N, C-alpha and C positions, 0 to 999 in steps of 0.2 A: 368469412361469408364470401358467398360468390359473386363475383363483380359481373352483374346483369347487363349494366350498362354497355361494357365495351364488348361482352360474348354477343349480345343481341346484334349491334352494329354490325360484326362480322357476318351475321346471317342474313344481312338485308339483301344479299344476292338471292336468296331463297324465298323471298317474299311471293312472288309469283305461284310457285310451287304450293307455299302454306295456303292461300287464299284458294287453288282448285281445290286441295285437300280437305280444306275447311268447308267449302261447298257441298263436297261428297260427304265428309260426315254429318253436316248439319242434316241432309236428306235422310242418313240412316237413323237420326236421332228423331224425326218427325214422327208427331203419333197418326196412328192408323185412325184413330177414333174424328169424327168432324166436331166434338166437342172443343172448347177453346181451353188454352192454357189457364192456369189461375193467373189473375191480375199481376200486374207488377211495374215500377218504374219504366218509362222508355229508354230505349238504348240505342246507340248506333245501327245503320240500317246493315253494315257488314261486319261490325266486330262486336255487338252487343253491347252490354252492360258493362261499367266501367265497375270492378267492386272497389269498395272501401280500403284504404291503403292502413287505416287504423281503427281501431274499435268496431271491427267488424261485426260481431253478434249485436252491440246497441244500434248500430245502422241499420242492421235487418230489421231490429225491432221497430225501429221510426216506419219503417216502410211498411212493415206488417201492420201498425197503427193506422197508415194511410190508406192501405190496397185491401188489406181483409187477413184473416188468418191465415191463409195459404198464400204466397206470392211466388213468381217465376222470374226469372232472369235467363238473359242469352249471355253464355261465358263463351266466346269464341264459337266453334261449332254447336257445343252442348245446352241443353237444358238443365238450369240449377233451380231446385224448388225449395223455398225455405217455409217450414212448418212452426207457426209461432205462436200456436193456443193449445191449452191443455187438452182437450176433447178431441180436436183434428189429430193431435199427436197419439190418441190413445184409438181413435178410430182408423187410422192411417199404419202408424208405424208399429202399434201392438197387434191389431185385430187382422191386420194385413201383413204382418212381419215377415212371413214366408215370401212376399212378393218384393220386399225391401231387403234380405237377407245378403244380397250381392254388394260388392264395394266397387266404386266407379277404379277404372285404371288410373294408377300413381307411378308415373313415371319416374319421377327422381326418387321420390322415398322408396316406393315397393319393388320397381324393376332395377333400378340402378343401385339404390342403397342397400336394399335387401334382398335382392335377386329373388324375389318372389318368397321368402321364407318367413316373413313375418304375420301373425295371425291376426292380429288387427286389421291387415289390408289386404289378406287371401281372399280372392273372388269364391262365390259360393261354389261348390263342388266337393268333390270327393276329398282332396287336400285339406280345405276347409273342415270337413266333418273329422277326421282323422283328430285334427290338432285339438279342436274344440273338445273332442270326447277325452281326450287326454288330459287337458287342462281343466275340466270340469270334474273329472272324478278323483282329481287329486284336492282341488278347491272348493269344492260344494260344502253347504251349511253345517254337515255332520263333520268334515274333516278340517274345517277352520276351527273348530273347537279345541281340536289338539294343540293347537299354537298357543294357548291361553298362557302358559308358563313365558313363552318367549316374548309374548306381547307385554304382560305384566312386567317382566325385567325392566326391558326398556322403558315402559312409561314411569316405573320408579326412577330410573336413570334421568327423565324428563326434569322430573321433581328436583332431583340433586344436581344436574346442571344448573336450572334456574336459581337455586341457592346459591349455588358457587359464582353464577354469571348473570343476573338478572337481563343484563341487556344483551343476553346472547339467547335469548328463548327461541329466535327463529331459526338459529344454527342448533338448538337442542331439538326442536322438531325436526329438522333435515336427519340429525343422528339416528333419531328414532324410526325414521320410515328405512333408512339406509341399512340398519342395524337388523330390522324386525324383516325385512324382505331379503337380505343376504343369507339370513340363518334359513328362510322358508324355503329359498329357492335352492341355495347350494350346501345348507347345514354347516357354514361357517360360525363358528361358535367363538370365536376371540373378538374380545371387543373392538368395537366398529368406528373409528373417527371419520369426520366428514372429510379429512384430508389423507383417507386412505388412497392408496393408488387406482384401486379398481371404482371408488365413489368418484372421485374426480374425473375418471375417464366417464363413466356413464352418466355423469350428469353434462359432460360436453357433449356427449352423443344425444342426449335429451334435446339439449338446445339446438341443434342442428336438424333432428328430425321434425321438432316442432316449428321450425321454420319452414321446413320443406311441406308440412301439411298444411301451411297455410293457404286457404283459397286465393288465387291469384298472384301467389309469390312468384312464381316460376311461370315464364312462357313456355316453356317446355310442356307443361301440362294441359296448356288449351291445343301447342302445334308441337306433337311428339316426334317430329322432323328434326327439330333442333337439335335432338342429341347426337345428329351425326355431324354436328358442325364441328369441325377440328378443336379442341381443347375446351368443349364447352363441359365436358363431365369429367375432365381430369380430377378435379377436386373431390366430386362425389365419390369416384372410384377409391379413392385415397381414404377418404372416410369409410368407405364400405370394408379395404382391408382392415383398418383400426378395429372396428366395430366386430366384424368376424373372430377377428384374432382372441380378443377379448371374452366372447361366448364360447370360444372354443376352447382357451385355457382353463375358464372355469369349470366347465362340464369335463375336462380331462382331470382336473383333478380331483373331481368327485369320483370320477372312474379308478383313478389309482387307490384312492381311500377306500373304495368298496372291494376292491382287488385284495387289498392287505387288511380288512376286516375294521379298517378305522372309519369308515364312514357314517354319520348319524344321519337320521330321517330326514329328506328333504325332497322337494320336487325334482331337482336334478337327479338324484337317486333312485326316485320313482320312474323316472322317465327310461334309466339306464335297465332297469329289473324288468322292465314293461317294454321294453322297445319291440319285441316281435309281437307281441299281442297287439299293439297300437299301431304297428306297421310303419315305425317312424325312421326316416334315415338318419347319421348322425347330424347331418347338417340341420335338418328340422329339430332334433331335440335341441340343438344348441341354440338355435333362435328362438324356439318356443320357451326354454328357460330364460333365455337372456331378456327376450320382451317382459317376460313379467318382471324380472328383475327391475328394469328400468322403468316401466310404468309406474308399478306399485310405491317405488322408491319416490317419485316425484308427487302423485295425488296424493297421498297420505299426508306428508309432510304439509302441503298446501292447505288440506283440510283442517290438520290442527293449527295450523296459523290464525285461520280463520274464526276458529274456537277461541283462541286468545283474543284476538280484535274483537270480537262481539261481546265477550264477556267484558271488557275495560269499556265498551261503548255504552251498554245497555246494562247498568249497575241493577235496574229493578229486576230484570230477568233473572240474572245472575245470583241475587238475592233468594229468588223463588227456588232454583234450584238449590241453594247451599240450605235453604230450611227444609228441603224434603231430606238430603244428605243428614243433617241433622237429626231427624227425626227417623229415620230407616238404618245410616250407620252408626250415629254417635262419634264420641270422640277415641273412643279406645282402639279401634281399627280402622283401616282405609278401606274402599269398595273395591269389589273385586266382581269378576264376570258371575258369579253367581247372584250377585245383586241385580242383574240387568231388568228382570222381568218387574221389580220392586221399586224403581226410579222412573216412572213416566215422564216426570219432568226434564231428566237426563234427555232421554230419547226424544223429546219435543223438541229441546232445546238443541240437539244435533240436528234433528231434520231441517229446522229452521235454519241453521247455519248453512246447509248445503243447498238450500234454497235461495236464501237471501244472497249469498255470494257463491254462485256454482263453480266448482272446480275448473270443470269444461264450459267455458259460456255458450260455444256453436255447437260442440257435439263433432263426431264424426261422420264423414260422408257414408251415405248408404246408394245403392243405384237400384233403379225399378227394372226387375226383370221381365214386365209386361207391363200396358198399359194399365195405369188403376184409375178408375172412375169415381169421383165424389162430388156429391152435390152439384151436379151441372159442370165440373172442369174435368179435366185430364190431365193426370201426372203420366206424360209419354213413357215409353218404354226406352231405357237407357238413361233417364234424366238423373243428375245428381240431386239426392234428398237430404236434407239436413233438418233435424228434429233441433231447432234452437233454443237451447236450453235458458238462455237469458231471457229471450222473450217469452218463453213458457213460465219461467218463474214470475212474470209480472204480469201474467194473465189476470186481471181485476174480476172476473167472474169467478174463478177459483180461489185465489187468493186474495182476497179485498185486502184495500191498502198495501198494495206488494212490496212498495218501498220501505214499510215498515218492518222491522225486526220484531217479529211477535210469535214466540213459540208456542202460545196459547191456542193458535188455530191449528195446532195439529192434535189436542186434546178434546174429547167429548163432555157432556155434561157431568160423566160420572169420575173425570180425570184420567181416563185411558185413552191411550192413544187411539185416533181414528182409524177404522178401515177401509173408509171412503176418499181418504184424501193421500193422493202418492206425488212425488216427484221422480222425473227420469234422471236421478243423479249419476246413473249408471249405465245409460243408454238405452236403448230400445231392442226388442223382439229379440231374435236369435243371435243379434250382436252385441246383445248386454254383457258388460265386464264380468268375466268369470271370477276375477277376485273381489269382489262386491263384498263377501260375506268377511273375509278376513280385514277389509279398509271399514268395513262398518264396525266391526267390533275394537279396531284400532282407534277409531274416532272416539267412540265411547269409554273405552278405558282411560283413555288421556283425559277427555273431558271430566269425568269421574274423577279422576287424580288431581287433575289441577284445581278444580271448584271446592273439593274438599280440602286441599292443602292450602289454597291461596284465596284472598280476597286479591281481584286483579283490578285494577284502576290505569285510567291514563295518566301520563306524566301532564301537568297543569303546563309545563314551558314547553311540552313538545307533543301537541294534541294529535290525534291519530286522523290521517286523512282517508275515510272509508270509501273512497273510490281511488286509492293508490293501489292500484293494481298493474302490473305489467302486462301489456296487451299480448295475447299468444294464445295458442291453442290450450295451453293451461294458464288460467289467471294467476299467478304468482304475486302474492302481495308484495308490495316495497317495503324496505325496511322501516318499521314503526317501533315505538317506545311503548312500553309498558310497566307497571309498577305490580309488585307482587309481594303481598305482605301475609305470613304466615297466620292461619286463622286460630289456631288452637296453640297458646304458650308462646313460645319462642322459637328462633332457627333450629337450637339443640334437640328439641322436642320433636320437631319435625323430622330431624335426621336421625332420630333413634325409631322412630315408628316405621319409616323407610327402611331401616337396616333390617328389621322383620318383617317387610312386606311381602307376602308370598311364599312365606314358609310352610312347607307339607305338601305344596303341589307339584 
């Protein structure tokens, strides 16, 4: 990690310049409107608000409870706006999504680490449109269906992994996510262990990226002049070289396989074959594929872990799903994607998992392209805007008794999934995650197969801490124990069913 303390002491000599630059930039972010900013906690007259060092989304949620559904903070020279209620997020971040399609400047993660090549951080404009079009074309809902055999094979392996080592259920989730995203992105069909070199490297890179993306983590984001302090960015530059090398190596491997006719279908192959039509440079292709690889391998694994945690902690909700599975599927076969529409209890359980413990609790930052006026307040042009997933998930007007795990809230009186209830699991507007369809299908098939195969319970000697999550951009569950009892017959019977699973696809 970067030693902020020593580096920032080196920069004390630049303090006067920072203050002057901050005053200038503050004037540039000031709204032209006479309407006030959204309310918020008081801050220092010069430096603004001190951001929480831990559990930021939860602290923001508490401020939202105090000051209202939309709050504002002063972060150095910039205005930060946090939206923490469902209707306000729809009205502003969805209906006005075009005005929030931009990203704020990310000096460390965007400019230094990624050299402006990461789609998730790309500012609104021509490059973002090219990258997003290329991603959406290959990851849209219909295309996601083509990955069913890959996802089913990997979900079966999760069951077998748990049979072999129940204590390693979180490692099994990580292996599933890494295996699927590696095959989807690069067409790599060899078995993928979590200690494979590319997986080890990408996990290390993800931890770095998430650290850099945490609001307030680095003073360089408030005062970009710090990048010119000797030695401040040395470690970031080393990280950039390592990351770029990995992404280019993976893309070059697919390029060689394509030249020899050995390349299977993959996102990387699609990019290489359609490079001219999408007008992408080699650098843009490498980072577009690499970013999908990184993001998909992390968030999907976390969602599967939350499924296991919820199943163990809420046996009545688990039992309701299993009753439906027994009626629709029976014991002679295991569930597949063909059963999706016939299993509303599964979908409701999945939706509640994503709301109950959001994978990204704060979400990613947007930037207001112009003043946005809403109910007597103004979100000024240039403001950093977050849709706080954690706070929205606790909106009692939309999710009554929000801390309760209740899949039934997603079902109407006919037992079907409600069309009037949503949760922004994958972000907002034009910045919504392009891999959402693949991710949803991964969570579904793992949930269906896990609860068809096992009765999942807590270990009475080691109960689960339902608040045990690592604080970060992605909310990783801390290690927790769970017990897995095969539901039909013995372990050998379950292995026999799994051996035949997915045949004919």
